[in-house]
matplotlib code that plots the C-alpha trace (Angstrom):
import matplotlib.pyplot as plt

x = [-20.0, -18.5, -21.2, -20.5, -16.9, -17.2, -19.4, -16.9, -14.0, -16.2, -17.0, -13.3, -12.4, -15.1, -13.5, -16.1, -13.5, -11.5, -12.8, -11.4, -12.1, -10.6, -13.3, -12.4, -10.7, -11.2, -9.0, -11.8, -11.0, -13.8, -11.7, -11.3, -15.0, -16.0, -13.5, -14.9, -18.6, -20.5, -23.4, -23.8, -21.5, -23.8, -22.4, -25.5, -25.6, -27.0, -28.2, -30.6, -30.8, -29.3, -29.2, -31.5, -34.1, -33.9, -34.8, -35.1, -35.6, -35.5, -34.9, -32.5, -30.9, -27.6, -26.9, -30.3, -30.2, -26.7, -27.9, -30.8, -28.4, -26.0, -28.8, -30.0, -26.6, -24.7, -21.0, -20.1, -21.8, -21.3, -21.9, -22.5, -20.8, -21.1, -23.4, -24.6, -26.2, -26.5, -27.3, -24.6, -22.7, -19.2, -20.5, -22.7, -19.5, -18.6, -22.1, -22.1, -18.6, -19.9, -23.0, -21.8, -18.8, -18.7, -16.3, -17.3, -16.9, -16.8, -18.4, -17.7, -16.0, -12.4, -10.3, -8.0, -5.8, -7.7, -10.6, -8.5, -7.5, -11.2, -12.0, -9.4, -10.5, -14.2, -13.5, -13.9, -12.2, -12.4, -12.6, -14.0, -11.8, -13.3, -10.9, -12.6, -11.9, -8.2, -8.3, -10.0, -7.5, -9.8, -7.7, -5.0, -2.7, -2.2, -4.2, -1.2, -0.4, -4.0, -3.9, -0.6, -1.9, -4.9, -2.9, -0.6, -3.5, -4.6, -7.5, -8.5, -9.4, -12.3, -11.4, -14.5, -14.5, -17.2, -15.4, -13.2, -10.2, -10.7, -11.1, -8.0, -6.0, -7.4, -6.2, -2.6, -3.0, -2.6, -6.3, -7.7, -11.0, -12.1, -15.6, -17.7, -20.4, -23.3, -24.3, -22.8, -21.8, -22.1, -25.7, -26.7, -28.2, -27.9, -27.4, -26.4, -25.0, -21.9, -20.6, -21.5, -19.8, -16.6, -16.2, -16.8, -14.2, -11.4, -9.6, -9.7, -7.7, -8.0, -9.0, -12.2, -14.8, -17.6, -20.6, -22.2, -25.6, -28.9, -29.9, -33.7, -34.3, -32.4, -32.4, -30.0, -27.4, -27.8, -27.4, -24.1, -22.5, -22.3, -20.0, -17.6, -18.7, -17.9, -19.8, -22.6, -23.1, -26.8, -28.3, -31.6, -33.3, -32.8, -33.4, -36.7, -38.1, -40.0, -38.1, -34.4, -33.4, -35.6, -34.6, -30.9, -31.7, -33.4, -30.3, -27.9, -29.8, -30.5]
y = [36.2, 35.7, 33.2, 31.3, 31.2, 30.2, 27.2, 26.4, 26.2, 24.0, 21.7, 21.4, 20.6, 17.9, 16.0, 16.5, 16.8, 13.7, 11.3, 7.9, 7.3, 8.4, 9.1, 8.8, 11.9, 13.7, 16.0, 18.4, 22.1, 24.5, 27.4, 25.7, 24.6, 28.3, 29.5, 27.0, 27.3, 28.5, 29.9, 31.3, 29.4, 28.4, 26.9, 25.4, 24.7, 21.8, 23.5, 22.2, 25.2, 28.6, 31.2, 33.5, 31.0, 28.3, 24.9, 24.9, 21.2, 18.7, 15.6, 15.9, 13.1, 14.8, 12.4, 12.9, 16.7, 17.0, 15.0, 17.4, 20.3, 18.9, 18.0, 21.6, 22.7, 23.6, 24.1, 23.1, 21.8, 23.5, 21.3, 23.0, 20.8, 23.1, 21.1, 23.6, 26.4, 24.8, 21.2, 20.0, 16.8, 15.8, 12.5, 14.5, 15.3, 11.6, 10.8, 13.7, 12.7, 9.2, 10.6, 13.3, 14.3, 18.0, 20.0, 20.0, 22.9, 22.2, 25.2, 25.7, 28.0, 26.9, 28.0, 25.0, 22.8, 19.7, 21.0, 21.0, 17.4, 16.5, 18.2, 16.1, 12.8, 13.6, 14.0, 17.8, 19.6, 23.2, 24.8, 28.2, 30.4, 33.6, 36.6, 38.2, 35.2, 35.6, 39.4, 39.0, 36.5, 33.5, 31.1, 28.8, 29.5, 32.4, 32.8, 32.2, 29.1, 27.8, 28.4, 26.6, 23.7, 23.3, 23.5, 20.8, 18.5, 19.3, 21.5, 24.8, 27.8, 30.1, 33.1, 35.0, 38.8, 41.3, 44.7, 46.8, 46.2, 42.5, 42.2, 44.3, 42.1, 38.9, 39.8, 39.7, 36.1, 32.7, 31.9, 30.2, 32.1, 35.3, 35.4, 38.5, 37.6, 39.9, 38.9, 40.8, 38.1, 40.5, 41.6, 38.8, 41.4, 40.8, 43.4, 42.6, 46.0, 44.8, 42.9, 45.8, 48.3, 46.4, 45.3, 48.8, 50.2, 47.6, 46.1, 42.3, 41.6, 38.0, 36.7, 34.6, 36.4, 34.5, 36.5, 34.7, 34.9, 36.8, 35.6, 35.3, 35.5, 34.9, 38.7, 39.0, 37.0, 39.2, 42.3, 41.1, 39.7, 43.2, 44.2, 41.3, 38.5, 35.2, 32.7, 32.7, 30.7, 30.1, 28.1, 29.1, 30.1, 26.6, 24.6, 26.4, 25.2, 22.0, 21.6, 22.1, 21.0, 23.6, 26.3, 25.8, 25.7, 29.2, 30.7, 29.0, 30.3, 33.8]
z = [0.4, 3.9, 4.7, 1.5, 2.1, 5.7, 4.7, 1.9, 4.4, 6.6, 3.7, 2.9, 6.5, 6.7, 3.9, 1.2, -1.5, -0.5, -3.2, -3.8, -7.4, -10.7, -13.3, -17.1, -18.4, -21.7, -23.7, -24.3, -24.2, -23.4, -24.7, -28.1, -28.2, -27.7, -30.4, -32.8, -32.0, -35.1, -33.1, -29.6, -27.2, -24.3, -21.1, -19.6, -15.9, -14.0, -10.9, -8.2, -5.9, -5.3, -2.4, -4.3, -5.6, -3.0, -4.4, -8.2, -8.9, -6.2, -8.4, -11.3, -13.3, -14.2, -17.1, -18.7, -18.1, -19.6, -22.7, -23.2, -22.9, -25.5, -27.8, -27.6, -28.7, -25.5, -26.0, -22.4, -19.2, -15.9, -12.8, -9.5, -6.8, -3.8, -1.4, 1.2, -0.7, -4.2, -3.2, -5.6, -5.6, -6.8, -8.2, -10.7, -12.7, -13.0, -14.2, -16.7, -17.9, -18.7, -20.5, -22.9, -25.0, -24.0, -21.8, -18.2, -15.8, -12.1, -10.5, -6.8, -4.3, -4.8, -1.8, -1.4, -3.7, -2.5, -4.6, -7.7, -7.1, -6.6, -10.0, -11.7, -10.1, -10.7, -14.5, -14.9, -17.8, -16.3, -12.9, -11.8, -9.7, -8.2, -8.3, -5.2, -3.0, -3.6, -3.2, 0.2, 1.4, 1.6, -0.3, 0.9, -2.1, -4.3, -7.5, -9.7, -7.7, -8.1, -11.8, -12.1, -10.1, -12.3, -15.5, -14.0, -13.7, -17.3, -16.2, -17.8, -15.6, -15.9, -13.8, -12.6, -12.1, -11.2, -11.0, -13.4, -11.2, -11.0, -14.7, -15.4, -13.1, -14.6, -18.0, -16.7, -15.5, -17.3, -16.9, -20.1, -19.9, -18.2, -16.7, -15.8, -13.3, -13.6, -10.1, -7.2, -4.7, -1.8, -2.5, -4.9, -7.2, -10.9, -13.6, -17.2, -17.5, -15.5, -18.6, -20.9, -18.7, -18.2, -21.8, -23.1, -20.7, -21.3, -24.2, -23.7, -26.8, -27.9, -24.5, -24.4, -22.2, -20.6, -19.3, -16.3, -14.6, -15.2, -18.6, -18.9, -22.7, -25.9, -26.5, -23.6, -25.5, -28.6, -26.4, -24.7, -27.9, -29.1, -26.3, -27.1, -24.9, -26.6, -24.3, -21.8, -18.7, -18.0, -15.2, -13.6, -16.8, -18.1, -15.0, -14.4, -17.7, -18.6, -21.8, -21.2, -24.7, -26.3, -23.9, -24.7, -28.4, -28.2, -26.5, -29.0, -32.0, -30.7]

ax = plt.figure().add_subplot(projection="3d")
ax.plot(x, y, z, "-o")
ax.set_aspect("equal")
plt.show()
């Protein structure tokens, strides 16, 4: 995690998030889309690379990929914008925004308010904040301040957790959605039992819980729905297939 954060700070300081355009904005709510989803709410992720897999797909047309995902039934589209370890690009959000009518999540290592402004200008609807980055003192502003800044820009917040303590604290925030990452960012190991264990141990009330990472087969969705997860963020399992539309459809209909 420390390497990821160090690179994130460098990326911020180099001006990567200083964009000079304002993409069209929607009034789409990921939270509402999940609440109204009649089947499995899948947030499908456009992902070129990752620290664990390396390069997944070297050439991706973000617009065409997003259209395939939406055609397959995706509730929302996650776009990785971190450039060093995930080969992401901020312009991908603008391109996807023009292509589809679906809530767009900007997924990155948010440590500075300038990134929230970039999310707004790029056309995102939701941002991902990682609880552990705030707990470890990596962020310029407090978690509550960053959530308020996002809301002030009309952006929803998916607050990612991984431990019982992080999840318990997250429930006390104004985050719109609470994520449980099955991947340990320290070791990069993945275990779907993380979502099971946390949701079986804590009452999440009416909060929308998003389980993230590690999904390989539709049966994984069925398994975690039983614990109370309402939505599922899936990246690698989709991007590694030749037919993304069909892959999304299988998870949606599981």
